[in-house]
Residue, then its C-alpha position, 0 to 999 in steps of 0.5 A: x483534541x488528540x488528533x495528530x498528523x503522522x508523515x509516512x517514513x519511506x525509509x521504514x515503510x514497505x509495500x509488498x505484493x505477491x502473485x502466483x506465477x505459472x499456477x505453481x509458485x509465487x513471485x514477490x515484489x515491492x515498491x520503493x517510492x512511498x509517501x503519505x500521511x496518517x491523520x490519527x485521532x487517538x480518542x476515536x480512531x474511527x475518525x482517523x484517515x490515511x492517504x498514500x501515494x506510491x511511485x509505480x515506476x519503483x516496482x521491484x521484483x529483483x528481475x529487471x526484465x520483468x520490472x520493465x514489463x510491469x512498468x509497461x502499458x501491459x501492466x502499470x503503464x507508468x508513463x500514463x499512470x505514474x502513481x498508485x494511490x489509496x485514500x481512506x473513506x472510513x476506519x472501523x475498530x475490530x479489536x483493541x489494536x486492530x482495524x479495518x481501513x476501508x478506502x479507494x485504491x487507484x491503479x492505472x486510473x481505475x478506482x476500487x474500494x479495498x479493505x485493509x486489515x490493519x494492526x497498530x504495532x505501537x509507538x516509540x521515540x526514535x534516537x533523534x527525539x521524534x515520535x513514531x508509530x507503526x502499523x501493518x496492513x494486508x489485503x488482496x485484490x483482483x488485478x484484472x479489476x484494475x486493468x492489469x489484464x495481460x497474461x499468457x496461456x500455459x501449454x499445460x493449461x492455466x495462465x502465467x500470472x494469477x489474478x489475485x494479488x496479496x498486498x502487505x504494508x509495513x508502515x512507520x510514520x513520524x509525528x509531524x511537528x506542531x506549527x509554531x505561532x508566529 
């Protein structure tokens, strides 16, 4: 059977998000603390699975005051909900190297089904003999459905923070070494 575990490499994985600010511009940010595993079935990719954990306190939008607000109870409430998680339920092939990964995203203790439109970017050997695989995935969520409802009305109409969050993942993972027999 060609099923292998691949460990997500946090140094070569990026979880980014983008949200409208003041109805006219886009604020982008990322999370630094990412870990997880991909159980990849090379013979039947639909039998594969993914689990990811993100340290919500590692949110970074390049503005410390905004990041502190995002970590507060108004948004991620990292004191009570330190982790954002994703657990796949199923994988659907949509093309030669494209997939739809359907799973449960949990933010602030609220779990909703999301669909990650995913592309297999390929495989290769690193300089240290390890085998690597890379994927890119995108999705959009309504942040309010996850309890991220804080907002402020603008004098000219509209709101400070838009409801739709676009998420992009660039994932690189290392093939886990097979356990040796004792």
